[in-house]
BAMIPA-151491 format. One record per residue (C-alpha): residue in three letters; x, y, z. Coordinates in pm, whole numbers. Last residue first. Example, Ala and Ser with C-alpha at 12.3 -4.5 7.8 and 13.67 -1.06 7.14 Angstrom:
2
+------+--------+--------+--------+
| type |     c1 |     c2 |     c3 |
+------+--------+--------+--------+
|  SER |   1367 |   -106 |    714 |
|  ALA |   1230 |   -450 |    780 |
+------+--------+--------+--------+
***
This chain:
337
+------+--------+--------+--------+
| type |     c1 |     c2 |     c3 |
+------+--------+--------+--------+
|  ALA |   6084 |  11336 |   9740 |
|  ALA |   6129 |  11569 |  10079 |
|  CYS |   6445 |  11395 |  10214 |
|  VAL |   6645 |  11437 |   9841 |
|  ALA |   6594 |  11738 |   9799 |
|  GLN |   6661 |  11902 |  10140 |
|  VAL |   6975 |  11659 |  10164 |
|  ALA |   7122 |  11807 |   9835 |
|  GLU |   7072 |  12137 |   9938 |
|  ARG |   7242 |  12076 |  10299 |
|  VAL |   7535 |  11878 |  10094 |
|  LEU |   7540 |  12146 |   9800 |
|  ASP |   7590 |  12446 |  10017 |
|  PRO |   7960 |  12318 |  10118 |
|  GLY |   8103 |  12425 |   9806 |
|  ARG |   8000 |  12458 |   9431 |
|  TYR |   8249 |  12350 |   9195 |
|  ILE |   8465 |  12136 |   9451 |
|  LEU |   8187 |  11970 |   9652 |
|  GLY |   7994 |  11901 |   9295 |
|  THR |   8372 |  11686 |   9255 |
|  TYR |   8279 |  11495 |   9541 |
|  ILE |   7950 |  11425 |   9631 |
|  GLN |   7759 |  11104 |   9725 |
|  VAL |   7406 |  10890 |   9721 |
|  LEU |   7222 |  10684 |   9931 |
|  SER |   6889 |  10446 |   9905 |
|  ALA |   6996 |  10457 |   9477 |
|  GLY |   6740 |  10298 |   9240 |
|  ALA |   6720 |  10581 |   8969 |
|  GLU |   6505 |  10778 |   9205 |
|  MET |   6687 |  10839 |   9388 |
|  LYS |   7017 |  10931 |   9111 |
|  GLU |   6747 |  11167 |   9023 |
|  LYS |   6727 |  11331 |   9355 |
|  ALA |   7037 |  11416 |   9396 |
|  ASP |   7084 |  11579 |   9033 |
|  ALA |   6836 |  11802 |   9114 |
|  ALA |   6988 |  11890 |   9431 |
|  CYS |   7302 |  12055 |   9247 |
|  MET |   7639 |  11887 |   9149 |
|  ILE |   7588 |  11534 |   9167 |
|  GLY |   7838 |  11380 |   8879 |
|  GLY |   7901 |  11105 |   8970 |
|  VAL |   7757 |  10887 |   9279 |
|  GLY |   7484 |  10649 |   9373 |
|  ILE |   7522 |  10424 |   9668 |
|  ILE |   7319 |  10082 |   9570 |
|  PRO |   7138 |   9908 |   9780 |
|  LEU |   7131 |   9528 |   9776 |
|  GLY |   6843 |   9227 |   9616 |
|  GLY |   6595 |   9547 |   9587 |
|  GLN |   6553 |   9402 |   9188 |
|  LEU |   6948 |   9352 |   9110 |
|  ALA |   6910 |   9361 |   8731 |
|  ALA |   6657 |   9683 |   8703 |
|  HIS |   6895 |   9874 |   8942 |
|  LEU |   7204 |   9746 |   8800 |
|  GLN |   7048 |   9915 |   8502 |
|  HIS |   6899 |  10283 |   8619 |
|  ILE |   7206 |  10307 |   8897 |
|  VAL |   7377 |  10258 |   8547 |
|  ALA |   7202 |  10488 |   8366 |
|  THR |   7240 |  10745 |   8663 |
|  ALA |   7631 |  10734 |   8608 |
|  ARG |   7612 |  10777 |   8226 |
|  GLN |   7390 |  11112 |   8290 |
|  THR |   7591 |  11300 |   8597 |
|  LEU |   7935 |  11155 |   8458 |
|  PRO |   7971 |  11519 |   8209 |
|  ALA |   7844 |  11779 |   8519 |
|  GLY |   8171 |  11643 |   8748 |
|  SER |   8451 |  11365 |   8705 |
|  LEU |   8643 |  11239 |   8398 |
|  GLY |   8934 |  10970 |   8530 |
|  GLY |   9223 |  10978 |   8382 |
|  ALA |   9448 |  11072 |   8135 |
|  GLU |   9482 |  11403 |   7950 |
|  ARG |   9332 |  11449 |   7652 |
|  ALA |   9086 |  11714 |   7757 |
|  TYR |   9329 |  11933 |   7943 |
|  SER |   9147 |  12241 |   7766 |
|  LEU |   8794 |  12173 |   7679 |
|  ALA |   8766 |  12090 |   7243 |
|  GLU |   8660 |  11661 |   7341 |
|  VAL |   8421 |  11776 |   7637 |
|  GLY |   8103 |  11688 |   7569 |
|  THR |   8167 |  11299 |   7495 |
|  ARG |   8560 |  11231 |   7708 |
|  ALA |   8503 |  10889 |   7820 |
|  LEU |   8732 |  10720 |   8106 |
|  THR |   8486 |  10771 |   8330 |
|  THR |   8533 |  10830 |   8742 |
|  ASN |   8355 |  10535 |   8959 |
|  THR |   8010 |  10468 |   8986 |
|  ALA |   7799 |  10316 |   9128 |
|  ILE |   7866 |  10171 |   9469 |
|  VAL |   7740 |   9873 |   9521 |
|  GLY |   7570 |   9692 |   9860 |
|  ASP |   7595 |   9426 |  10131 |
|  ILE |   7782 |   9132 |   9898 |
|  ARG |   7587 |   8781 |   9904 |
|  HIS |   7796 |   8616 |   9673 |
|  ARG |   7520 |   8518 |   9451 |
|  LEU |   7339 |   8848 |   9463 |
|  LEU |   7728 |   9079 |   9406 |
|  LEU |   7753 |   8792 |   9090 |
|  ALA |   7448 |   8844 |   8937 |
|  ALA |   7471 |   9250 |   8937 |
|  ILE |   7824 |   9152 |   8835 |
|  ALA |   7664 |   9006 |   8532 |
|  GLU |   7432 |   9248 |   8479 |
|  ILE |   7631 |   9518 |   8434 |
|  GLN |   7858 |   9283 |   8196 |
|  PRO |   7558 |   9255 |   8011 |
|  PRO |   7475 |   9638 |   8050 |
|  GLU |   7811 |   9739 |   7879 |
|  LEU |   8035 |   9864 |   8147 |
|  ASP |   8237 |  10229 |   8177 |
|  PRO |   8062 |  10339 |   8453 |
|  ALA |   8291 |  10216 |   8690 |
|  ILE |   8193 |   9991 |   8968 |
|  LYS |   8251 |  10018 |   9308 |
|  VAL |   8162 |   9692 |   9596 |
|  VAL |   8009 |   9727 |   9917 |
|  LEU |   8091 |   9506 |  10250 |
|  PRO |   7917 |   9532 |  10539 |
|  THR |   8080 |   9535 |  10876 |
|  TYR |   7937 |   9218 |  11107 |
|  LYS |   8093 |   9271 |  11480 |
|  GLY |   8173 |   9035 |  11723 |
|  HIS |   8553 |   9108 |  11644 |
|  GLN |   8687 |   8740 |  11512 |
|  ASP |   8315 |   8566 |  11427 |
|  ALA |   8297 |   8924 |  11168 |
|  LEU |   8634 |   8893 |  11091 |
|  LYS |   8605 |   8523 |  10991 |
|  GLY |   8258 |   8594 |  10807 |
|  GLN |   8435 |   8878 |  10625 |
|  GLU |   8702 |   8673 |  10529 |
|  ALA |   8471 |   8394 |  10307 |
|  LYS |   8330 |   8742 |  10166 |
|  LEU |   8626 |   8874 |  10054 |
|  ALA |   8762 |   8530 |   9915 |
|  ALA |   8463 |   8447 |   9705 |
|  LEU |   8462 |   8831 |   9598 |
|  LEU |   8770 |   8826 |   9463 |
|  HIS |   8739 |   8496 |   9241 |
|  ASP |   8395 |   8586 |   9098 |
|  LEU |   8520 |   8938 |   9008 |
|  GLU |   8860 |   8815 |   8824 |
|  ALA |   8593 |   8558 |   8656 |
|  ALA |   8276 |   8768 |   8583 |
|  ASN |   8553 |   9075 |   8477 |
|  GLN |   8536 |   9385 |   8727 |
|  LEU |   8866 |   9257 |   8830 |
|  GLN |   9012 |   9370 |   8519 |
|  ARG |   8918 |   9731 |   8610 |
|  LEU |   9246 |   9733 |   8789 |
|  ASN |   9466 |   9675 |   8494 |
|  PRO |   9716 |   9919 |   8598 |
|  THR |   9538 |  10214 |   8912 |
|  ASN |   9407 |  10469 |   8729 |
|  PRO |   9130 |  10410 |   8568 |
|  SER |   8975 |  10325 |   8926 |
|  SER |   8691 |  10047 |   8899 |
|  ILE |   8822 |   9738 |   9148 |
|  ASN |   8746 |   9967 |   9476 |
|  VAL |   8639 |   9779 |   9768 |
|  ALA |   8411 |   9956 |   9983 |
|  VAL |   8408 |   9870 |  10345 |
|  TYR |   8108 |   9928 |  10579 |
|  SER |   8106 |  10121 |  10952 |
|  ALA |   8491 |  10067 |  10902 |
|  HIS |   8693 |  10039 |  11311 |
|  ALA |   8719 |   9674 |  11318 |
|  TYR |   8709 |   9583 |  10955 |
|  VAL |   8992 |   9812 |  10860 |
|  GLU |   9313 |   9597 |  10935 |
|  ARG |   9151 |   9288 |  10785 |
|  LEU |   9025 |   9475 |  10485 |
|  CYS |   9367 |   9589 |  10379 |
|  PHE |   9492 |   9268 |  10377 |
|  LEU |   9220 |   9047 |  10196 |
|  TYR |   9207 |   9386 |   9938 |
|  ASP |   9592 |   9293 |   9873 |
|  ASP |   9620 |   8960 |   9894 |
|  ALA |   9273 |   8950 |   9616 |
|  ALA |   9501 |   9172 |   9390 |
|  ARG |   9773 |   8909 |   9348 |
|  ASP |   9587 |   8799 |   8946 |
|  VAL |   9631 |   9151 |   8906 |
|  PRO |  10016 |   9205 |   8992 |
|  THR |  10070 |   9451 |   9276 |
|  ASP |  10268 |   9721 |   9168 |
|  PHE |  10019 |   9984 |   9190 |
|  ASN |   9962 |   9857 |   9513 |
|  LYS |   9533 |   9767 |   9576 |
|  GLY |   9212 |   9936 |   9681 |
|  ILE |   9052 |   9967 |   9977 |
|  ASN |   8744 |  10217 |  10055 |
|  ILE |   8639 |  10276 |  10441 |
|  GLY |   8329 |  10359 |  10480 |
|  LEU |   8208 |  10585 |  10828 |
|  ILE |   7889 |  10629 |  10939 |
|  GLY |   7949 |  10859 |  11284 |
|  ARG |   8115 |  10838 |  11551 |
|  TYR |   8403 |  11119 |  11509 |
|  SER |   8606 |  11188 |  11734 |
|  SER |   8904 |  11104 |  11498 |
|  ARG |   9240 |  10950 |  11748 |
|  LYS |   9157 |  10613 |  11585 |
|  VAL |   9041 |  10681 |  11245 |
|  ASN |   9383 |  10842 |  11194 |
|  ALA |   9549 |  10565 |  11358 |
|  VAL |   9386 |  10329 |  11042 |
|  LEU |   9531 |  10563 |  10775 |
|  LYS |   9881 |  10524 |  10866 |
|  ASP |   9832 |  10164 |  10894 |
|  VAL |   9662 |  10174 |  10559 |
|  GLY |   9915 |  10333 |  10418 |
|  HIS |  10047 |  10693 |  10285 |
|  ASN |   9827 |  10760 |  10014 |
|  ASN |   9837 |  10812 |   9666 |
|  PHE |   9574 |  10620 |   9491 |
|  GLY |   9678 |  10699 |   9111 |
|  LEU |   9630 |  11118 |   9113 |
|  ARG |   9502 |  11016 |   8740 |
|  ASN |   9219 |  11342 |   8797 |
|  ILE |   9010 |  11508 |   8520 |
|  ILE |   8767 |  11776 |   8695 |
|  ALA |   8418 |  11861 |   8527 |
|  ASN |   8243 |  12206 |   8543 |
|  ALA |   8221 |  12192 |   8209 |
|  GLN |   8367 |  12532 |   8163 |
|  PRO |   8579 |  12450 |   8540 |
|  LEU |   8818 |  12190 |   8304 |
|  ARG |   8982 |  12116 |   8577 |
|  PHE |   9315 |  11897 |   8603 |
|  LEU |   9533 |  11685 |   8847 |
|  ARG |   9741 |  11483 |   8782 |
|  PRO |  10067 |  11741 |   8739 |
|  GLN |  10228 |  11547 |   8886 |
|  PRO |  10407 |  11191 |   8903 |
|  ASN |  10132 |  10882 |   8981 |
|  GLY |  10088 |  10774 |   9340 |
|  PRO |  10403 |  10767 |   9607 |
|  GLN |  10275 |  10497 |   9781 |
|  PRO |  10210 |  10361 |  10135 |
|  ARG |  10149 |   9994 |  10170 |
|  PRO |   9842 |   9776 |  10233 |
|  THR |   9648 |  10028 |   9980 |
|  VAL |   9405 |  10330 |  10016 |
|  THR |   9085 |  10472 |   9870 |
|  GLY |   9031 |  10634 |  10098 |
|  ILE |   8778 |  10784 |  10352 |
|  GLU |   8392 |  10749 |  10287 |
|  ILE |   8166 |  11013 |  10472 |
|  PHE |   7811 |  10965 |  10633 |
|  GLY |   7494 |  11166 |  10674 |
|  PHE |   7694 |  11497 |  10583 |
|  GLY |   7701 |  11828 |  10753 |
|  LEU |   7991 |  12016 |  10706 |
|  ALA |   8070 |  11880 |  11046 |
|  ALA |   8142 |  11523 |  10876 |
|  LEU |   8426 |  11678 |  10703 |
|  ALA |   8631 |  11846 |  10993 |
|  ASP |   8599 |  11557 |  11188 |
|  ILE |   8703 |  11322 |  10896 |
|  HIS |   9009 |  11565 |  10856 |
|  GLU |   9337 |  11304 |  10844 |
|  GLY |   9141 |  10984 |  10698 |
|  ASP |   9437 |  10901 |  10438 |
|  LYS |   9240 |  10982 |  10138 |
|  ASP |   9038 |  11262 |  10259 |
|  LEU |   8871 |  11343 |   9925 |
|  GLY |   8878 |  11042 |   9676 |
|  ALA |   8561 |  10844 |   9849 |
|  ALA |   8272 |  11017 |   9815 |
|  LEU |   8119 |  11238 |  10092 |
|  GLY |   7739 |  11101 |  10198 |
|  VAL |   7390 |  11197 |  10174 |
|  PRO |   7122 |  11023 |  10306 |
|  ASN |   7092 |  11139 |  10591 |
|  PRO |   7104 |  11025 |  10990 |
|  PHE |   7219 |  10626 |  10844 |
|  ASP |   7109 |  10381 |  11015 |
|  LEU |   7335 |  10097 |  10933 |
|  GLY |   7200 |   9740 |  10904 |
|  MET |   7308 |   9795 |  10505 |
|  VAL |   7096 |  10045 |  10426 |
|  ASN |   6834 |  10184 |  10747 |
|  ARG |   6696 |  10522 |  10697 |
|  PRO |   6658 |  10845 |  10950 |
|  GLN |   6423 |  11150 |  10840 |
|  CYS |   6633 |  11402 |  10766 |
|  ALA |   6824 |  11639 |  10967 |
|  PHE |   7174 |  11774 |  10833 |
|  PRO |   7462 |  11587 |  11031 |
|  GLN |   7617 |  11768 |  11266 |
|  GLY |   7861 |  12037 |  11278 |
|  PRO |   7687 |  12297 |  11116 |
|  LEU |   8045 |  12471 |  11017 |
|  LEU |   8127 |  12809 |  11199 |
|  GLY |   8185 |  12660 |  11502 |
|  LEU |   8595 |  12855 |  11465 |
|  ARG |   8723 |  12489 |  11502 |
|  ARG |   8567 |  12383 |  11239 |
|  ALA |   8637 |  12675 |  11019 |
|  LYS |   8945 |  12631 |  11132 |
|  GLU |   8955 |  12303 |  10977 |
|  ILE |   8766 |  12364 |  10651 |
|  ALA |   9054 |  12639 |  10604 |
|  ASN |   9308 |  12407 |  10586 |
|  PHE |   9148 |  12180 |  10439 |
|  THR |   9094 |  12431 |  10158 |
|  ILE |   9440 |  12495 |  10178 |
|  CYS |   9557 |  12104 |  10110 |
|  HIS |   9300 |  12101 |   9801 |
|  ALA |   9404 |  12436 |   9671 |
|  THR |   9779 |  12272 |   9651 |
|  GLU |   9632 |  11986 |   9453 |
|  PRO |   9449 |  12186 |   9209 |
|  ASP |   9716 |  12460 |   9144 |
|  LEU |   9603 |  12760 |   9228 |
|  SER |   9414 |  13010 |   9054 |
|  PHE |   9086 |  12785 |   9090 |
|  LEU |   9142 |  12853 |   9516 |
|  VAL |   9131 |  13270 |   9453 |
|  PRO |   8832 |  13257 |   9230 |
|  ARG |   8678 |  12956 |   9455 |
|  PHE |   8682 |  13197 |   9785 |
|  LEU |   8381 |  13435 |   9693 |
|  SER |   8157 |  13140 |   9567 |
|  TYR |   8274 |  12979 |   9921 |
|  LEU |   8132 |  13248 |  10101 |
|  MET |   7771 |  13190 |   9955 |
+------+--------+--------+--------+
***
């Protein structure tokens, strides 16, 4: 309710400025005890060997460096995903790089994995008091050649492994040159083999099994989805996140900023992401769980993702347009189903 009063003010500001102001407000609200403070009640569910207090999580990208884990967890999420983080700090793409399309309840971003590097993220995680389920999303530096991408992912995996409940491998951002090439069969086969081998070594080293999930794009054709599903099963990957943002502009072509480069998220992505979940679910035949994300703007959208085959869901852009009430509404919808 309160967010609807503040949103016009926030939307009058540059999106990145509004982002910082919103985080400051959430931190203050947490200190004052104005937030739920714990996950909204639901029948817990076990996915990837992890016990989720509710199936509604925060998608990666909102808190890239893990600076606000405790405050975000206080909004009632069942799990939090931070990142995407890269081995070395990088500034991301030049500003402006974030654009609202309010007529379509959408956002275009070309942030480009702006983050302070994996060492900083790990330090922030260690300082956090959060003991719930924490996903850490990893990527490659923009200047690492795609044929050396595995080196960056392996480096990040080693650094975050002990501190993550699960590790998400981002091969689908449209804002790092050639990154989506890693979704091609040969490149993906090589990457997954390397990551799975390293996961086994790290599990022995730390006495802890940390699941690996892969985040894919919504702009894949059915044969590509089937090929990716087969590789995920072959390499015994623990889960898949569907989907990232889209390069398509269907339905928003005439709106301001529609021609800006970057990934589109929000309501225009809803059906596209759900269709990918349907296709993945059919291809995987229950072989591994799907985390559904993309265009969850209301409770019904969250429920639809679950009905399409997702075991868990995540929100991001919906939180920007709807505020924290969306978390509670989504939990109620999917837990009542």
